[in-house]
C-alpha positions, 0 to 999 in steps of 0.5 A: 500500500502506498505511503500517504502524504499529508496534504498541504492546506491550500489557500482559499484566497487563491481559489476562483471567486465562485469556488471561494463562495461555495467553500465559504458557504460549506464552512458555515453550513456543513459539519466541521472539516467538510469545507477544508476537505472541499477546498483540498479536493477542489485544489486537487481537481484543478491541478489534475483536470487539465492533464487527465480530464474527468475523474473516474473512480473506477479507473485503475492505476491512479494510486497517487490520486487515490492516496491524495484523496484518502489523505484529505478524507483522513485529515478532515472527514475522519476516514481512518476512524470509520475504517478502524471502527468497521474493522473492530466490529468485524473483529468483535463478531469473531466470525469464521474466515468464510463468513467474514470474507462474505460480509467484507465483500458485500460491504465493499460492493455496497460502498462501491455503488454508493461511492459511484452514485455520490461521485456522479451526483457531485459531478452533476452538481459541479456541471450544473453550477458551472452552467449556471455561473457561465450563463450568469456571466454571459 
């Protein structure tokens, strides 16, 4: 497993005005850490999109990108904590290996479908916001 790097916090002031507005709204409306995660994910996207286009969570071979995403999720969304709690619950169930594997496979499938759905919702909201922003500046 690749070593995770701690991300440097980007500056909100360096973001385009429309993104600053959305991130500041997230800071006021969303749970603690979510606005900072959004800022770091947006900075990552602005850096990656010109060279690779759209982000597809089903794509393989993007280990550095996945490591960056997990580092932000760990830092601001308590991802490691959630993963540890799931692992502890499986350990506490004291199941045989076959049952444990079946539960883990099912949970991964549910998570995969959920992640894909939320990815496309996020993409749709981003595209809608871009369309509205551009229409308002025409």
